[in-house]
ZAMARGU-4260 file (C-alpha; in steps of 0.2 Angstrom, whole numbers, plus 5000, padded with zeros to 4 digits):
<rodrens>
0) 5891/4074/5198 | 5873/4075/5202 | 5866/4061/5214 | 5859/4045/5205 | 5839/4044/5204
5) 5830/4029/5202 | 5810/4031/5194 | 5804/4025/5213 | 5811/4025/5229 | 5829/4028/5235
10) 5843/4016/5229 | 5845/4002/5239 | 5857/3986/5237 | 5848/3970/5229 | 5852/3960/5245
15) 5842/3972/5254 | 5826/3973/5244 | 5811/3965/5252 | 5800/3953/5238 | 5783/3948/5239
20) 5779/3932/5240 | 5774/3926/5221 | 5779/3942/5212 | 5795/3943/5202 | 5806/3960/5209
25) 5803/3976/5199 | 5819/3978/5187 | 5825/3999/5194 | 5829/4009/5178 | 5846/4018/5180
30) 5851/4036/5171 | 5862/4051/5175 | 5861/4067/5172 | 5871/4084/5177 | 5873/4101/5177
35) 5863/4114/5187 | 5844/4113/5187 | 5846/4096/5175 | 5831/4086/5175 | 5830/4067/5169
40) 5817/4058/5162 | 5813/4040/5161 | 5798/4033/5155 | 5780/4039/5154 | 5777/4059/5159
45) 5759/4067/5159 | 5764/4083/5165 | 5775/4099/5163 | 5793/4102/5167 | 5800/4117/5169
50) 5818/4121/5175 | 5831/4137/5175 | 5828/4151/5186 | 5818/4161/5173 | 5810/4147/5162
55) 5797/4154/5152 | 5786/4141/5145 | 5777/4142/5126 | 5763/4129/5125 | 5757/4129/5107
60) 5736/4126/5104 | 5730/4114/5091 | 5728/4126/5081 | 5746/4133/5075 | 5750/4115/5070
65) 5736/4119/5057 | 5743/4122/5038 | 5738/4139/5034 | 5730/4132/5019 | 5715/4124/5033
70) 5713/4143/5041 | 5697/4146/5037 | 5688/4163/5040 | 5670/4160/5047 | 5665/4179/5045
75) 5669/4195/5039 | 5686/4201/5046 | 5689/4219/5042 | 5698/4235/5052 | 5692/4250/5041
80) 5696/4266/5051 | 5680/4276/5053 | 5676/4287/5041 | 5668/4306/5042 | 5653/4307/5030
85) 5656/4325/5029 | 5675/4324/5024 | 5676/4316/5007 | 5668/4324/4991 | 5673/4322/4975
90) 5688/4313/4965 | 5675/4305/4954 | 5688/4298/4940 | 5700/4291/4954 | 5687/4281/4962
95) 5683/4274/4943 | 5701/4271/4941 | 5700/4260/4956 | 5686/4254/4952 | 5692/4246/4936
100) 5708/4240/4941 | 5703/4229/4957 | 5689/4223/4943 | 5703/4215/4932 | 5708/4198/4932
105) 5725/4193/4936 | 5737/4189/4952 | 5744/4201/4961 | 5738/4217/4958 | 5745/4234/4967
110) 5738/4251/4964 | 5748/4265/4973 | 5738/4283/4976 | 5752/4296/4978 | 5753/4316/4980
115) 5756/4328/4991 | 5753/4326/5010 | 5737/4331/5016 | 5729/4328/4998 | 5717/4316/5005
120) 5726/4299/5000 | 5721/4291/5015 | 5701/4298/5012 | 5700/4292/4996 | 5707/4273/5001
125) 5697/4273/5015 | 5682/4280/5006 | 5684/4265/4991 | 5688/4252/5002 | 5671/4255/5014
130) 5660/4259/4997 | 5668/4246/4985 | 5677/4232/4995 | 5662/4221/5000 | 5668/4208/4991
135) 5686/4207/4999 | 5689/4196/5015 | 5699/4201/5025 | 5700/4220/5021 | 5713/4223/5032
140) 5722/4243/5034 | 5742/4245/5039 | 5747/4260/5044 | 5763/4256/5036 | 5776/4269/5038
145) 5788/4262/5044 | 5794/4241/5039 | 5792/4240/5057 | 5774/4245/5057 | 5769/4235/5042
150) 5777/4217/5054 | 5767/4225/5067 | 5750/4227/5054 | 5753/4210/5048 | 5753/4201/5063
155) 5737/4208/5069 | 5731/4202/5055 | 5737/4184/5059 | 5728/4188/5076 | 5713/4191/5067
160) 5713/4176/5058 | 5716/4165/5072 | 5714/4172/5090 | 5721/4159/5099 | 5739/4163/5092
165) 5739/4181/5100 | 5750/4176/5113 | 5757/4159/5107 | 5771/4166/5093 | 5781/4183/5092
170) 5777/4197/5081 | 5787/4191/5066 | 5781/4174/5069 | 5762/4179/5066 | 5770/4192/5052
175) 5775/4175/5042 | 5760/4167/5046 | 5750/4179/5039 | 5760/4181/5024 | 5758/4161/5023
180) 5739/4163/5022 | 5738/4177/5013 | 5750/4168/5000 | 5738/4153/5001 | 5721/4160/5000
185) 5711/4173/4985 | 5699/4190/4987 | 5708/4198/5001 | 5713/4217/5001 | 5725/4224/5012
190) 5729/4243/5010 | 5745/4249/5016 | 5742/4268/5021 | 5757/4280/5022 | 5770/4269/5012
195) 5788/4277/5012 | 5793/4270/4999 | 5794/4255/4987 | 5806/4246/4997 | 5798/4245/5013
200) 5786/4232/5004 | 5796/4223/4990 | 5800/4208/4998 | 5782/4208/5006 | 5772/4208/4986
205) 5787/4196/4981 | 5781/4184/4993 | 5764/4184/4986 | 5756/4176/4971 | 5741/4183/4973
210) 5730/4196/4979 | 5724/4216/4980 | 5733/4227/4990 | 5729/4248/4987 | 5744/4258/4994
215) 5745/4279/4999 | 5761/4285/5000 | 5769/4302/4996 | 5783/4294/4984 | 5780/4301/4968
220) 5790/4287/4960 | 5800/4272/4962 | 5784/4260/4958 | 5789/4255/4942 | 5788/4235/4941
225) 5778/4236/4959 | 5761/4245/4953 | 5752/4257/4945 | 5749/4274/4951 | 5737/4285/4954
230) 5740/4302/4955 | 5729/4312/4968 | 5728/4331/4965 | 5719/4347/4975 | 5702/4348/4973
235) 5692/4358/4960 | 5684/4374/4967 | 5667/4368/4967 | 5672/4355/4978 | 5682/4363/4990
240) 5668/4373/4995 | 5655/4358/4995 | 5669/4351/5006 | 5669/4367/5018 | 5652/4371/5018
245) 5649/4351/5026 | 5660/4353/5038 | 5655/4373/5044 | 5637/4366/5043 | 5641/4355/5060
250) 5639/4372/5067 | 5621/4374/5072 | 5623/4391/5066 | 5634/4394/5051 | 5638/4409/5037
255) 5648/4402/5024 | 5650/4421/5018 | 5668/4421/5009 | 5670/4402/5004 | 5674/4404/4987
260) 5689/4415/4993 | 5695/4405/5007 | 5696/4388/4997 | 5705/4399/4984 | 5717/4402/4997
265) 5720/4386/5002 | 5724/4380/4983 | 5708/4367/4987 | 5720/4356/4997 | 5707/4345/5007
270) 5718/4344/5023 | 5718/4363/5023 | 5699/4366/5023 | 5698/4352/5035 | 5707/4361/5046
275) 5700/4377/5043 | 5682/4372/5043 | 5683/4363/5058 | 5691/4379/5068 | 5676/4391/5059
280) 5663/4380/5066 | 5671/4377/5085 | 5674/4397/5084 | 5657/4403/5074 | 5667/4412/5063
285) 5665/4415/5044 | 5675/4409/5031 | 5678/4427/5028 | 5683/4432/5045 | 5696/4416/5043
290) 5703/4422/5028 | 5708/4438/5037 | 5712/4429/5052 | 5726/4418/5042 | 5731/4433/5031
295) 5735/4442/5047 | 5742/4428/5059 | 5747/4415/5047 | 5760/4404/5056 | 5747/4402/5072
300) 5733/4399/5059 | 5743/4385/5049 | 5745/4375/5067 | 5729/4379/5074 | 5710/4369/5071
305) 5698/4365/5085 | 5701/4355/5099 | 5697/4338/5088 | 5711/4340/5074 | 5728/4334/5080
310) 5743/4344/5082 | 5753/4330/5069 | 5738/4334/5057 | 5737/4351/5055 | 5745/4360/5039
315) 5761/4368/5049 | 5764/4349/5054 | 5760/4337/5042 | 5776/4341/5029 | 5786/4339/5043
320) 5789/4319/5043 | 5795/4322/5025 | 5805/4335/5028 | 5813/4325/5040 | 5816/4311/5029
325) 5824/4325/5017 | 5835/4328/5032 | 5850/4322/5022 | 5849/4332/5008 | 5847/4348/5018
330) 5848/4356/4999 | 5833/4350/4996 | 5826/4361/5012 | 5834/4376/5003 | 5829/4374/4987
335) 5810/4373/4994 | 5811/4388/5005 | 5817/4397/4991 | 5802/4389/4979 | 5790/4398/4993
340) 5794/4414/4989 | 5787/4413/4969 | 5772/4411/4960 | 5764/4393/4962 | 5767/4387/4944
345) 5779/4387/4930 | 5795/4390/4941 | 5809/4390/4931 | 5823/4379/4936 | 5835/4390/4928
350) 5830/4400/4946 | 5842/4386/4954 | 5856/4390/4945 | 5874/4391/4953 | 5864/4388/4971
355) 5878/4370/4969 | 5883/4361/4955 | 5872/4355/4945 | 5871/4338/4947 | 5867/4339/4969
360) 5853/4352/4963 | 5845/4340/4951 | 5847/4325/4965 | 5839/4337/4976 | 5824/4343/4965
365) 5822/4324/4963 | 5820/4320/4979 | 5809/4334/4983 | 5797/4329/4968 | 5797/4310/4973
370) 5790/4313/4989 | 5776/4324/4980 | 5783/4342/4990 | 5784/4348/4971 | 5780/4344/4953
375) 5795/4342/4942 | 5794/4344/4923 | 5807/4348/4911 | 5802/4368/4909 | 5799/4370/4925
380) 5795/4366/4943 | 5777/4368/4951 | 5773/4369/4973 | 5758/4371/4980 | 5753/4386/4988
385) 5751/4380/5005 | 5765/4372/5003 | 5773/4388/5000 | 5765/4399/5012 | 5769/4387/5027
390) 5787/4386/5022 | 5788/4402/5019 | 5782/4406/5038 | 5794/4408/5050 | 5792/4396/5066
395) 5807/4396/5080 | 5801/4377/5086 | 5802/4369/5068 | 5822/4365/5062 | 5814/4367/5045
400) 5807/4385/5046 | 5821/4394/5056 | 5818/4413/5054 | 5837/4415/5049 | 5836/4402/5035
405) 5820/4408/5029 | 5826/4427/5027 | 5841/4419/5017 | 5829/4411/5007 | 5820/4425/5001
410) 5836/4436/5000 | 5842/4423/4987 | 5825/4420/4978 | 5826/4439/4977 | 5843/4439/4969
415) 5841/4423/4959 | 5825/4432/4951 | 5834/4449/4948 | 5849/4440/4939 | 5838/4432/4929
420) 5828/4447/4922 | 5834/4453/4905 | 5839/4472/4905 | 5829/4484/4896 | 5832/4480/4878
425) 5837/4462/4880 | 5820/4457/4883 | 5811/4455/4868 | 5820/4439/4862 | 5812/4428/4878
430) 5796/4439/4878 | 5784/4424/4886 | 5798/4417/4895 | 5799/4435/4902 | 5780/4434/4905
435) 5781/4422/4919 | 5796/4427/4926 | 5786/4446/4930 | 5772/4434/4938 | 5786/4426/4950
440) 5790/4446/4955 | 5773/4448/4957 | 5773/4435/4971 | 5789/4443/4977 | 5780/4459/4979
445) 5768/4452/4985 | 5772/4440/4998 | 5787/4451/5006 | 5787/4463/5017 | 5791/4482/5011
450) 5800/4482/5030 | 5813/4469/5025 | 5816/4476/5009 | 5836/4474/5004 | 5844/4485/4989
455) 5843/4465/4981 | 5823/4469/4983 | 5824/4485/4976 | 5832/4482/4962 | 5821/4467/4958
460) 5807/4477/4960 | 5816/4494/4949 | 5818/4482/4934 | 5801/4471/4935 | 5793/4488/4933
465) 5801/4495/4919 | 5800/4480/4908 | 5780/4479/4913 | 5784/4497/4907 | 5790/4490/4893
470) 5775/4479/4890 | 5763/4493/4894 | 5756/4485/4907 | 5755/4500/4917 | 5747/4498/4932
475) 5758/4482/4937 | 5773/4493/4932 | 5767/4508/4943 | 5766/4494/4960 | 5785/4487/4956
480) 5792/4504/4952 | 5783/4513/4968 | 5790/4497/4981 | 5809/4500/4973 | 5806/4520/4974
485) 5802/4518/4993 | 5812/4505/4998 | 5829/4513/4990 | 5824/4531/4996 | 5825/4521/5015
490) 5840/4512/5010 | 5849/4523/4998 | 5844/4541/5001 | 5831/4550/4992 | 5846/4559/4981
495) 5853/4541/4976 | 5856/4542/4956 | 5851/4524/4955 | 5834/4529/4958 | 5835/4544/4944
500) 5828/4530/4933 | 5816/4522/4944 | 5807/4539/4950 | 5806/4545/4931 | 5799/4525/4925
505) 5786/4527/4940 | 5782/4544/4933 | 5778/4538/4915 | 5767/4521/4922 | 5757/4535/4931
510) 5757/4546/4915 | 5750/4532/4901 | 5739/4524/4918 | 5731/4542/4917 | 5735/4548/4935
515) 5741/4564/4928 | 5742/4573/4944 | 5755/4561/4950 | 5766/4558/4935 | 5768/4577/4936
520) 5773/4577/4953 | 5786/4563/4950 | 5793/4572/4936 | 5795/4588/4946 | 5804/4579/4958
525) 5815/4570/4948 | 5819/4587/4940 | 5827/4596/4954 | 5836/4582/4963 | 5844/4581/4944
530) 5848/4600/4944 | 5854/4599/4965 | 5864/4582/4959 | 5871/4583/4942 | 5870/4601/4936
535) 5859/4609/4923 | 5868/4602/4907 | 5869/4583/4912 | 5860/4573/4900 | 5850/4564/4916
540) 5845/4581/4921 | 5840/4586/4902 | 5831/4569/4898 | 5821/4573/4914 | 5813/4591/4909
545) 5806/4580/4892 | 5796/4569/4901 | 5793/4585/4913 | 5786/4593/4893 | 5778/4578/4891
550) 5766/4576/4905 | 5760/4595/4903 | 5755/4590/4885 | 5744/4578/4891 | 5738/4587/4902
555) 5733/4600/4886 | 5747/4614/4894 | 5753/4612/4876 | 5763/4631/4879 | 5771/4625/4895
560) 5777/4609/4884 | 5785/4618/4870 | 5793/4631/4882 | 5801/4615/4893 | 5807/4608/4877
565) 5812/4621/4868 | 5823/4626/4883 | 5829/4607/4882 | 5835/4610/4865 | 5845/4625/4869
570) 5854/4617/4882 | 5856/4602/4873 | 5865/4610/4860 | 5875/4621/4870 | 5883/4607/4882
575) 5883/4591/4869 | 5883/4600/4850 | 5870/4599/4840 | 5876/4581/4832 | 5871/4572/4850
580) 5859/4558/4849 | 5850/4567/4865 | 5848/4584/4856 | 5842/4574/4841 | 5829/4566/4850
585) 5826/4583/4859 | 5824/4591/4841 | 5810/4578/4839 | 5800/4578/4854 | 5799/4598/4850
590) 5794/4597/4833 | 5781/4583/4838 | 5773/4596/4850 | 5776/4610/4839 | 5761/4598/4826
595) 5751/4594/4843 | 5750/4614/4844 | 5744/4618/4829 | 5761/4626/4821 | 5763/4614/4807
600) 5776/4625/4798 | 5789/4625/4812 | 5786/4605/4815 | 5789/4600/4796 | 5806/4611/4799
605) 5812/4603/4814 | 5806/4585/4811 | 5813/4586/4791 | 5830/4592/4801 | 5826/4580/4813
610) 5828/4564/4801 | 5840/4571/4792 | 5852/4570/4808 | 5845/4553/4813 | 5849/4546/4796
615) 5866/4552/4794 | 5869/4546/4813 | 5859/4531/4815 | 5854/4526/4796 | 5839/4524/4789
620) 5833/4511/4795 | 5838/4512/4816 | 5821/4512/4826 | 5824/4528/4831 | 5824/4535/4811
625) 5808/4527/4814 | 5800/4535/4827 | 5807/4553/4819 | 5800/4546/4802 | 5782/4542/4810
630) 5782/4559/4818 | 5788/4568/4802 | 5773/4560/4792 | 5758/4564/4804 | 5763/4584/4802
635) 5764/4579/4783 | 5744/4571/4786 | 5741/4586/4798 | 5748/4597/4783 | 5738/4590/4770
640) 5753/4581/4761 | 5744/4565/4761 | 5755/4555/4748 | 5772/4559/4755 | 5764/4555/4773
645) 5758/4537/4764 | 5776/4533/4759 | 5783/4537/4775 | 5771/4525/4783 | 5772/4514/4772
650) 5792/4512/4774 | 5791/4512/4792 | 5782/4496/4793 | 5791/4489/4779 | 5807/4492/4791
655) 5797/4485/4807 | 5789/4472/4799 | 5809/4466/4793 | 5817/4469/4808 | 5803/4465/4823
660) 5792/4453/4815 | 5774/4457/4811 | 5766/4452/4828 | 5780/4467/4838 | 5769/4479/4846
665) 5779/4492/4836 | 5773/4482/4820 | 5759/4486/4825 | 5757/4503/4830 | 5766/4507/4812
670) 5752/4497/4803 | 5739/4507/4814 | 5749/4525/4807 | 5746/4520/4789 | 5729/4514/4793
675) 5725/4531/4798 | 5732/4537/4783 | 5724/4527/4772 | 5708/4534/4780 | 5712/4552/4777
680) 5715/4547/4759 | 5698/4540/4760 | 5707/4522/4756 | 5694/4513/4771 | 5694/4497/4766
685) 5711/4496/4764 | 5711/4503/4782 | 5698/4493/4789 | 5709/4477/4784 | 5725/4483/4792
690) 5715/4487/4808 | 5707/4472/4809 | 5723/4460/4807 | 5728/4472/4823 | 5715/4470/4831
695) 5716/4451/4831 | 5735/4451/4834 | 5735/4463/4848 | 5722/4450/4858 | 5731/4434/4855
700) 5748/4444/4861 | 5743/4455/4873 | 5726/4452/4880 | 5707/4457/4878 | 5713/4470/4891
705) 5730/4476/4886 | 5730/4495/4883 | 5737/4492/4865 | 5722/4482/4860 | 5710/4496/4867
710) 5718/4509/4857 | 5715/4494/4841 | 5699/4494/4845 | 5698/4509/4844 | 5708/4511/4828
715) 5693/4500/4819 | 5677/4504/4827 | 5683/4522/4820 | 5688/4516/4803 | 5672/4506/4801
720) 5663/4522/4805 | 5672/4532/4791 | 5670/4516/4780 | 5652/4519/4782 | 5647/4503/4791
725) 5641/4508/4806 | 5631/4493/4811 | 5651/4486/4812 | 5656/4502/4820 | 5642/4506/4835
730) 5645/4489/4843 | 5663/4490/4845 | 5665/4508/4850 | 5650/4504/4863 | 5661/4489/4868
735) 5678/4501/4869 | 5671/4511/4882 | 5663/4495/4895 | 5681/4489/4893 | 5688/4505/4896
740) 5675/4509/4912 | 5680/4490/4918 | 5697/4492/4917 | 5701/4510/4921 | 5686/4518/4929
745) 5676/4534/4922 | 5689/4546/4926 | 5705/4538/4914 | 5708/4549/4899 | 5705/4534/4888
750) 5688/4530/4896 | 5683/4550/4892 | 5690/4547/4875 | 5681/4532/4870 | 5666/4539/4878
755) 5666/4555/4867 | 5671/4542/4852 | 5655/4534/4855 | 5641/4549/4859 | 5651/4556/4842
760) 5648/4540/4833 | 5630/4535/4838 | 5627/4556/4835 | 5633/4553/4817 | 5622/4540/4815
765) 5606/4549/4820 | 5604/4541/4837 | 5607/4557/4848 | 5596/4548/4862 | 5610/4533/4864
770) 5622/4548/4862 | 5615/4559/4876 | 5615/4543/4887 | 5634/4539/4883 | 5638/4557/4886
775) 5629/4555/4903 | 5637/4538/4907 | 5620/4529/4907 | 5615/4514/4898 | 5622/4498/4894
780) 5641/4495/4887 | 5636/4488/4870 | 5637/4472/4863 | 5648/4465/4850 | 5641/4457/4835
785) 5644/4440/4829 | 5653/4435/4814 | 5640/4439/4798 | 5632/4452/4808 | 5617/4440/4812
790) 5616/4438/4830 | 5623/4449/4844 | 5635/4441/4856 | 5637/4452/4871 | 5657/4451/4879
795) 5653/4450/4898 | 5672/4450/4906 | 5688/4442/4908 | 5693/4431/4921 | 5709/4425/4927
800) 5708/4417/4944 | 5723/4420/4956 | 5738/4408/4954 | 5730/4400/4941 | 5737/4396/4921
805) 5718/4400/4915 | 5711/4413/4907 | 5690/4415/4905 | 5684/4430/4892 | 5667/4427/4896
810) 5653/4431/4881 | 5633/4433/4883 | 5621/4426/4868 | 5605/4425/4864 | 5604/4408/4859
815) 5616/4393/4855 | 5614/4396/4835 | 5623/4414/4837 | 5635/4407/4851 | 5643/4395/4839
820) 5642/4405/4823 | 5653/4417/4835 | 5665/4402/4841 | 5668/4399/4825 | 5673/4414/4819
825) 5684/4417/4836 | 5701/4407/4835 | 5709/4404/4851 | 5727/4398/4849 | 5734/4397/4866
830) 5735/4383/4878 | 5725/4390/4896 | 5714/4400/4885 | 5694/4398/4886 | 5681/4411/4877
835) 5661/4406/4885 | 5647/4412/4877 | 5633/4410/4889 | 5616/4409/4883 | 5598/4405/4891
840) 5598/4385/4880 | 5616/4383/4889 | 5634/4389/4887 | 5646/4384/4874 | 5664/4386/4875
845) 5681/4386/4863 | 5697/4383/4869 | 5713/4378/4858 | 5705/4363/4851 | 5686/4360/4853
850) 5670/4370/4853 | 5662/4362/4866 | 5646/4361/4879 | 5653/4370/4896 | 5638/4360/4907
855) 5644/4344/4899 | 5662/4346/4896 | 5656/4338/4877 | 5665/4344/4861 | 5653/4349/4849
860) 5667/4351/4834 | 5684/4356/4830 | 5687/4374/4830 | 5691/4384/4812 | 5709/4388/4812
865) 5711/4401/4802 | 5727/4397/4788 | 5743/4411/4789 | 5746/4418/4769 | 5764/4410/4772
870) 5772/4399/4785 | 5780/4407/4800 | 5795/4396/4809 | 5793/4396/4828 | 5796/4384/4843
875) 5779/4383/4851 | 5767/4385/4838 | 5760/4378/4821 | 5769/4388/4808 | 5754/4386/4798
880) 5739/4392/4809 | 5750/4402/4823 | 5742/4389/4836 | 5751/4383/4852 | 5756/4365/4847
885) 5756/4354/4864 | 5771/4342/4866 | 5771/4325/4868 | 5775/4321/4887 | 5788/4306/4884
890) 5789/4293/4899 | 5802/4294/4904 | 5812/4311/4899 | 5823/4308/4884 | 5814/4295/4877
895) 5817/4292/4858 | 5805/4291/4847 | 5803/4277/4834 | 5809/4282/4817 | 5798/4273/4807
900) 5785/4287/4803 | 5773/4299/4816 | 5759/4288/4809 | 5765/4273/4818 | 5767/4281/4836
905) 5752/4291/4838 | 5735/4292/4831 | 5732/4309/4820 | 5714/4306/4830 | 5724/4308/4847
910) 5734/4322/4841 | 5720/4333/4834 | 5710/4328/4853 | 5725/4334/4864 | 5732/4350/4852
915) 5748/4340/4847 | 5757/4339/4832 | 5772/4339/4823 | 5788/4345/4819 | 5800/4343/4803
920) 5816/4335/4806 | 5824/4345/4790 | 5817/4364/4792 | 5810/4360/4811 | 5795/4371/4806
925) 5779/4365/4817 | 5765/4359/4809 | 5748/4356/4821 | 5736/4339/4818 | 5723/4351/4811
930) 5737/4358/4797 | 5748/4342/4795 | 5747/4336/4777 | 5740/4317/4775 | 5754/4305/4773
935) 5762/4304/4754 | 5775/4290/4759 | 5768/4275/4769 | 5765/4280/4787 | 5776/4296/4786
940) 5768/4313/4785 | 5781/4326/4776 | 5783/4344/4778 | 5774/4354/4763 | 5791/4366/4765
945) 5805/4355/4762 | 5798/4339/4760 | 5806/4328/4776 | 5798/4317/4788 | 5787/4325/4802
950) 5788/4317/4818 | 5778/4322/4834 | 5783/4337/4843 | 5789/4330/4860 | 5794/4342/4877
955) 5813/4336/4874 | 5810/4344/4857 | 5825/4356/4858 | 5835/4356/4839 | 5841/4372/4832
960) 5827/4382/4822 | 5834/4381/4801
</rodrens>
């Protein structure tokens, strides 16, 4: 028991207490306390009492007791980060969106700016807040990358609101006081920078009935019910160059040579451009120099900026935090490393098939998309090219970029793509998808080193090269096949039988591209290997003889070609028999060679025999039979039997259209052959019509610069000349020569032929001076007549920026009137394709939908769409005009459309303006908004074929074609 205490003095027995005269004795106050360090107080106390060995007093100032409703700001309170004026460009539309959003009335208003790390979310938010945030007080910036960071930021706000509380309250108490103050006041803005996800701020938003939040996050999804989102993409090419130029200009002496190329390589990513600009300014080099360093030393350059650059803000490190957050899903990192080897756009999801169970793949892709590392949509995936470049660059110090993991991802990417590419004849049904797949093979060829090639690489590049050869893209084909042959020779040996077909295909690619000397070398080498490995009677050996004969024929050595084919035919007949398919093919080849050599009688004998054998073996409508019939028809034409030639060519065209469709390249060739015979027969108007159709189809299907398109243009020019329409023929001949010079150079056989044809045409037209200029290789390439033959619109070039889906066909005209006439007559049926005509009065353009003013982007009129003679079923194109129908994107994907009629769901004007259209619920025919009929049953449009309702065509449409 602790001793007893009295308020004053010691306890004294009452009998001993002295008492002053005339005064009452003071009453003693007694109390009892117990326990260590106990203190008892009775009566008044005007000081502080502390007890305990570790006593820590908390003394609250008076203002801590004020209700938050009475705490008012006496001045402006803000803590925005310092802006660098040169580090912000563009973003006009995003700034406008934020202006409109935060001007709106209402309770709590939240906007979440999301996008890839390094895309400029923080810069956009800081710029908007600094330049548009004057009406907000406080305007408070919080680094919000974790719940603890958010608490600290709110606690700092409380200290700013009431500085006297800085040492008085704990951080959680300060956070709570800040939230209560915000709930009691209006006209404030909180910027939450780099929020990991909605769950980190959900409770905060729930506590506040009003106010404004601007959020930045890498998370693209999960904001429903919390915030409206603003997706931030990369800078435009012009904005990218402007940003780089501003940063480089900080150096006293600077040179921006190569800025366009560097910004293109960096994909418009602001962080990468800032890092490059800072390095360029400090090192005193040019953007072109930096681009060279980046190509040679990617790992070093992606992690190096200037001395001012924070390591955590380099391209090599900025996504490290995101990958750490994805570490719980290892498959996400594996998928990202695989995607890094493909082209950035339109990566089919099927290239991930088999990596793991489908639900796990979908979840991993979803997490990557949620953190903006990729863009995911039903048809495929996109990855920014700089993300790809960093991801596939090994770094032993980075757990997410270990060399072994990257090598394994490369091999997986090769194997997955090789498995996805169809074999030979199976390629045609998926032709449009095939182009995308081969584009990814191009990317792998570019991004991988020949020294690392494995057998998987050999097989991928071999397959891609052969498919490109079938598509008649000879330059790209040669690149892939050469890579496959070199790696295969190193890995398998020069005599490996797998490489026989590779070497033969590479020879054909060089032959078609005009490199005849290289083709002869390859075919001769292949024949030697076949003789040594397989023997003289093997099918592949005999096939190698045919290839050698054809290239001799092309170089003009008809006699040698005929000798080789005669020898080949004899050996085939002896080894395989007269009825063998290879023997019949040799018979056909020899007959055609005799025709070209001028031996018409022997050619007819051989080809008639070949046709009988082919019909017996394959049937009358087999593709092989059509080839023989085609050669026989040309032999008849050369021998003067025009009537039979016309019958044979018409039969071939009819069969090709029935079997392959009217747009197949083989069908176009059959149509061209018939046009040639009609021209010889004097039916020039029919010949012109067929060739005009061919050229229009080839440009749409294969593109302006494709070899088939050039051949169809040559045929049309010849048909115009034969019809006496020199005003149309001469510009076309010059256009053809211009294209051949641009695409193939002056020494290519196609260029030589185009030059000879153009000179001859001008000579026949009486313009000997121009003919002489063409033969000498001088003068302009020519002009393309606008529709109606009024003013001339000159073709300039075709541009397709690297790794971009956009194609630009550039022309030059004398004035806007001629440009408008030309564009009205030049339909565009593809997305991402633009026809531009430059004039002194301003440029006009045309895309899938509009004719527009290029400077302002303002639509001038809808582009006319010529109708087809009959509807055609397609899963992607309008059945009435063959233009691409852009699908309506449903949000979320899989959402059902209402059944009350298309007109209720989306206005037709909106569909016209976006290239969308309708799908028949009965026969599945697609109809673009231009070709759609007017409603005939209330608000519903009905199919003109079967009468069933039309509903908007969506990205989810996958019903069967009727």
